[in-house]
N, CA, C and O of each residue as an XYZ file, in Angstrom:
404
protein
N     -27.440     41.673    -29.823
C     -28.086     41.239    -28.750
C     -27.389     39.671    -27.665
O     -27.054     39.438    -26.503
N     -27.478     39.061    -28.802
C     -26.753     37.652    -29.036
C     -25.301     38.225    -28.344
O     -25.257     38.381    -27.124
N     -24.487     38.432    -28.932
C     -23.551     38.918    -28.839
C     -23.316     39.075    -27.766
O     -22.668     38.260    -27.110
N     -23.769     40.142    -27.315
C     -23.788     40.724    -25.209
C     -24.054     39.614    -25.047
O     -23.030     38.996    -24.757
N     -25.331     38.692    -25.090
C     -25.293     37.289    -23.728
C     -24.152     36.822    -23.877
O     -23.361     36.971    -22.946
N     -23.744     36.154    -25.026
C     -22.791     35.638    -25.689
C     -21.480     36.050    -24.970
O     -20.877     35.174    -24.350
N     -21.083     37.078    -24.998
C     -19.757     37.398    -24.661
C     -20.172     38.029    -22.259
O     -19.711     38.874    -21.493
N     -20.831     37.335    -22.208
C     -21.159     37.608    -20.646
C     -21.215     36.617    -20.243
O     -20.803     36.410    -19.102
N     -21.796     35.510    -21.086
C     -21.899     34.324    -20.904
C     -20.740     33.723    -20.645
O     -20.717     33.174    -19.544
N     -19.420     33.607    -21.510
C     -17.919     33.781    -21.351
C     -17.677     34.492    -20.504
O     -17.260     33.777    -19.592
N     -17.668     35.573    -20.176
C     -17.029     36.382    -18.497
C     -17.194     35.373    -17.471
O     -16.403     34.630    -16.890
N     -18.770     35.605    -17.398
C     -19.737     34.531    -15.824
C     -18.606     33.624    -15.939
O     -17.855     33.588    -14.964
N     -18.220     32.573    -17.354
C     -17.630     31.281    -17.278
C     -16.121     31.507    -16.996
O     -15.211     30.704    -16.795
N     -16.140     32.273    -17.026
C     -14.244     32.834    -17.207
C     -14.380     32.732    -15.962
O     -14.058     31.738    -15.313
N     -15.072     34.171    -15.332
C     -14.909     34.380    -13.121
C     -14.948     33.052    -12.301
O     -14.182     32.663    -11.420
N     -16.141     32.422    -12.878
C     -16.476     30.700    -12.255
C     -15.244     29.910    -12.644
O     -15.016     29.589    -11.478
N     -14.458     29.446    -13.178
C     -13.170     29.103    -13.629
C     -12.169     29.410    -12.473
O     -11.281     28.739    -11.946
N     -12.620     30.618    -12.285
C     -11.235     31.265    -11.603
C     -11.296     31.210    -10.506
O     -10.323     30.923     -9.808
N     -13.088     31.612     -9.808
C     -13.015     31.512     -8.930
C     -12.632     29.953     -8.099
O     -11.951     29.921     -7.074
N     -13.329     28.477     -8.895
C     -12.528     27.043     -8.442
C     -11.272     27.074     -8.477
O     -10.530     26.734     -7.555
N     -10.928     27.508     -9.606
C      -9.252     27.545     -8.876
C      -9.051     27.692     -7.546
O      -9.024     26.779     -6.721
N      -8.809     29.691     -7.200
C      -8.405     29.716     -6.580
C      -9.193     29.041     -5.094
O      -8.693     28.856     -3.984
N     -10.098     28.869     -5.410
C     -10.751     28.027     -3.569
C     -10.046     26.650     -3.737
O      -9.670     26.248     -2.636
N      -9.787     25.923     -4.598
C      -8.817     24.855     -4.985
C      -7.543     24.402     -4.436
O      -7.013     23.398     -3.959
N      -7.185     26.212     -4.876
C      -5.720     26.359     -4.643
C      -5.324     26.795     -2.781
O      -4.284     26.533     -2.176
N      -6.769     27.633     -2.172
C      -6.083     28.232     -0.521
C      -6.721     26.221     -0.043
O      -6.145     25.868      0.986
N      -7.618     25.171     -0.569
C      -7.993     24.595     -0.052
C      -6.583     23.441      0.199
O      -6.517     22.623      1.117
N      -5.422     23.679     -1.008
C      -4.810     22.498     -0.641
C      -3.196     23.815      0.375
O      -2.096     23.394      0.733
N      -3.506     24.705      0.470
C      -2.485     25.765      0.818
C      -3.104     25.403      1.709
O      -2.337     24.484      1.996
N      -4.447     25.266      2.982
C      -4.926     24.825      4.081
C      -4.853     23.092      4.437
O      -4.865     22.863      5.647
N      -4.807     22.309      3.863
C      -4.933     20.923      4.018
C      -2.970     20.907      3.876
O      -2.521     20.203      4.781
N      -2.309     21.260      3.349
C      -0.644     21.093      3.348
C      -0.602     20.514      4.724
O      -0.753     19.311      4.933
N      -0.358     21.555      5.815
C       0.318     21.553      6.980
C      -0.888     20.257      7.487
O      -0.242     19.474      8.184
N      -1.486     20.061      7.445
C      -2.890     19.023      8.190
C      -1.795     17.747      7.453
O      -0.943     17.095      8.057
N      -2.155     17.667      5.962
C      -1.173     16.298      5.934
C      -0.419     16.187      6.786
O      -0.536     15.439      7.757
N       1.076     17.423      6.381
C       2.215     16.447      7.003
C       2.034     16.247      8.700
O       2.499     15.206      9.162
N       1.426     17.137      9.569
C       1.307     16.529     10.475
C       1.233     14.595     11.038
O       1.868     13.727     11.637
N      -0.482     14.951     10.038
C      -1.001     12.828     10.279
C       0.157     12.370      9.669
O       0.785     11.614     10.410
N       0.644     12.549      8.626
C       2.151     12.555      7.827
C       2.930     11.626      9.588
O       2.975     10.403      9.717
N       3.384     12.564     10.581
C       4.266     12.553     11.375
C       4.004     11.483     12.299
O       4.775     10.560     12.560
N       2.730     11.698     12.826
C       1.641      9.761     13.404
C       1.490      9.141     12.950
O       0.438      8.511     13.055
N       2.649      8.771     11.894
C       2.064      7.726     10.991
C       2.571      6.583     11.241
O       3.583      6.354     10.579
N       2.026      5.200     12.448
C       3.031      4.577     12.432
C       4.157      3.778     12.279
O       4.944      3.478     13.177
N       4.225      3.344     10.764
C       5.560      4.268      9.956
C       6.486      4.793     10.318
O       7.599      4.405     10.672
N       5.614      6.533     10.154
C       7.174      7.315     10.828
C       7.381      6.229     11.792
O       8.001      5.189     11.570
N       6.911      6.509     12.682
C       7.157      6.954     14.308
C       8.235      5.214     13.775
O       9.077      5.105     14.666
N       8.403      4.130     12.844
C       9.212      3.530     12.910
C      11.046      4.051     13.128
O      12.110      3.842     13.710
N      10.098      5.090     11.853
C      11.322      5.416     10.928
C      12.391      6.185     11.468
O      13.542      6.447     11.117
N      11.536      6.510     12.590
C      12.243      7.055     14.135
C      13.652      6.765     14.893
O      14.484      7.556     15.336
N      13.602      4.659     14.877
C      13.980      3.836     15.693
C      13.382      3.378     16.781
O      14.003      3.040     17.789
N      12.196      3.336     16.665
C      10.984      2.474     17.627
C      10.579      1.362     16.805
O      10.450      1.619     15.608
N      10.411      0.492     17.085
C       9.991     -1.246     17.037
C       8.110     -1.143     17.829
O       7.463     -0.601     18.726
N       7.985     -2.220     16.544
C       6.818     -2.797     17.771
C       6.927     -4.629     17.655
O       7.118     -5.542     16.851
N       6.636     -4.329     19.162
C       6.365     -5.975     19.359
C       6.050     -6.780     19.610
O       6.204     -6.975     20.815
N       5.384     -7.914     18.854
C       4.150     -9.013     19.284
C       5.066    -10.150     19.858
O       6.245    -10.423     20.085
N       3.914    -10.596     19.941
C       3.897    -11.919     20.713
C       2.728    -13.078     19.878
O       2.370    -13.913     20.709
N       2.382    -13.207     19.148
C       1.654    -14.330     18.555
C       0.490    -13.427     17.660
O       0.469    -13.351     16.431
N      -0.115    -13.011     18.256
C      -0.869    -12.010     17.329
C      -1.226    -10.677     18.789
O      -2.200     -9.930     18.879
N      -0.442    -10.761     19.415
C      -0.892     -9.822     20.322
C       0.372     -8.677     20.545
O       1.550     -8.825     20.872
N      -0.283     -7.711     20.277
C       1.143     -6.491     20.515
C       1.525     -6.359     22.103
O       0.672     -6.334     22.989
N       3.057     -6.271     22.347
C       3.615     -6.606     23.822
C       3.360     -4.923     24.183
O       3.552     -3.944     23.461
N       2.919     -4.997     25.407
C       2.794     -3.393     26.087
C       3.831     -2.625     27.520
O       4.355     -1.607     27.973
N       3.444     -4.735     27.769
C       4.171     -4.729     29.461
C       5.433     -6.150     29.417
O       5.263     -7.059     28.604
N       6.279     -6.158     30.090
C       6.693     -6.927     30.291
C       6.401     -8.451     31.059
O       7.110     -9.390     31.421
N       5.119     -8.166     31.083
C       3.845     -9.603     31.537
C       3.502    -10.093     30.652
O       3.426    -11.240     30.212
N       3.247     -9.023     30.336
C       3.183    -10.016     28.306
C       3.791    -10.820     27.612
O       3.193    -11.609     26.881
N       5.332    -10.765     27.726
C       6.307    -11.731     27.299
C       6.957    -12.291     28.497
O       7.852    -11.664     29.063
N       6.526    -13.515     28.936
C       7.216    -14.177     29.653
C       9.008    -14.570     29.568
O       9.554    -14.492     28.467
N       9.539    -14.838     30.372
C      11.210    -15.631     29.821
C      10.473    -16.735     28.751
O       9.429    -17.355     28.952
N      11.310    -16.778     27.607
C      11.389    -18.080     26.828
C       9.961    -17.801     25.466
O       9.787    -18.453     24.436
N       8.999    -16.391     26.093
C       8.019    -15.899     24.670
C       9.043    -16.282     23.240
O      10.268    -16.397     23.272
N       8.484    -16.377     22.473
C       8.704    -16.038     21.167
C       7.739    -14.504     20.536
O       6.554    -14.197     20.667
N       9.117    -13.681     19.707
C       8.430    -12.407     19.273
C       9.094    -12.075     18.277
O      10.179    -12.427     17.814
N       7.949    -11.004     17.861
C       8.155    -10.739     16.450
C       9.077     -9.278     16.730
O       8.537     -9.014     17.804
N       9.883     -8.362     16.574
C       9.655     -7.134     16.085
C       9.580     -6.463     15.044
O      10.322     -6.870     14.150
N       8.776     -5.310     14.733
C       8.824     -4.716     13.250
C       9.057     -3.710     14.035
O       8.736     -3.289     15.146
N      10.184     -3.249     12.489
C      10.869     -2.194     13.293
C      10.764     -1.795     11.253
O      10.289     -2.663     10.521
N      11.165     -0.721     10.777
C      10.881      0.830      9.911
C      11.206     -0.283      8.547
O      10.240     -0.118      7.802
N      11.684     -0.819      8.223
C      12.586     -1.831      6.848
C      12.327     -2.722      7.365
O      13.430     -3.258      7.472
N      11.394     -3.584      7.978
C      11.079     -4.577      8.419
C      10.641     -5.555      9.588
O       9.784     -5.280     10.427
N      11.386     -6.783      9.513
C      11.531     -7.464     11.186
C      11.605     -8.869     11.563
O      10.903     -9.759     11.084
N      12.656     -9.030     12.604
C      12.802    -10.284     12.960
C      12.179    -10.960     13.794
O      11.304    -10.304     14.358
N      12.283    -12.301     14.204
C      11.973    -12.871     15.610
C      12.766    -12.641     17.109
O      13.906    -12.242     16.873
N      12.626    -12.712     17.931
C      13.339    -12.509     19.308
C      12.902    -13.356     20.124
O      11.683    -13.510     20.195
N      14.010    -14.328     21.169
C      13.281    -14.902     22.002
C      13.657    -14.330     23.538
O      14.784    -14.033     23.933
N      12.364    -14.257     24.315
C      12.994    -13.758     25.771
C      13.732    -14.333     26.542
O      13.146    -15.272     27.082
N      14.849    -14.206     26.883
C      15.597    -14.774     27.776
C      15.719    -14.809     29.058
O      16.043    -15.850     29.630
N      15.487    -13.717     29.680
C      15.374    -13.500     31.286
C      13.876    -12.613     31.967
O      13.190    -11.963     31.178
N      13.609    -12.658     33.010
C      12.229    -11.673     33.151
C      12.868    -10.553     33.555
O      13.914    -10.475     34.199
N      11.986     -9.456     33.024
C      12.469     -8.559     33.447
C      12.877     -8.339     35.055
O      12.427     -8.919     36.043
N      13.732     -7.457     34.974
C      14.150     -5.878     36.276
C      12.706     -5.602     36.846
O      11.735     -5.376     36.123
N      12.667     -5.648     38.330
C      11.766     -5.006     39.106
C      12.421     -3.569     38.841
O      13.641     -3.412     38.798
N      11.340     -2.365     38.638
C      11.751     -1.119     38.261
C      12.080     -1.122     36.915
O      12.503     -0.090     36.394
N      11.937     -2.185     36.260
C      12.403     -2.052     34.695
C      11.698     -1.303     34.297
O      12.213     -0.398     33.641
N      10.344     -1.287     34.459
C       9.239     -0.727     33.530
C       9.253      1.050     33.481
O       9.620      1.690     34.466
N       8.767      1.776     32.096
C       8.464      3.005     32.312
C       7.058      2.703     32.963
O       6.501      1.646     33.259
N       6.696      4.021     33.072
C       5.149      4.435     34.075
C       4.281      4.140     32.885
O       4.918      4.153     31.831
N       2.842      3.846     32.752
C       2.285      3.802     31.836
C       2.104      5.126     31.498
O       2.114      6.086     32.268
N       1.922      5.127     30.191
C       1.040      6.422     29.227
C      -0.329      6.244     29.436
O      -0.895      7.313     29.208
N      -1.239      5.231     29.821
C      -2.281      5.218     30.169
C      -2.739      4.992     31.098
O      -3.937      4.751     30.950
N      -2.496      4.947     31.821
C      -2.912      5.312     33.561
C      -2.997      7.007     33.824
O      -3.268      7.446     34.942
């Protein structure tokens, strides 16, 4: 009797462990594409594609009005940052349409 119960307990334990392994594998399979998508949205990945983040003081420059001539800038790129200075005002019509409008 104890031998039968011991065997059933071992079988149930093995089955439970296998079930948990399968659930973990399924979860990893489902999460992999989501993780890849999230990685592509990372600001650092965007910088890797050639974009830059431009700062003046502690603010991000979003419009030419944010950086009039003479403004000191910090330009953040994928592999570091460097200083710059605005030398001339923006030309009329150089602005891109506001994506948030």
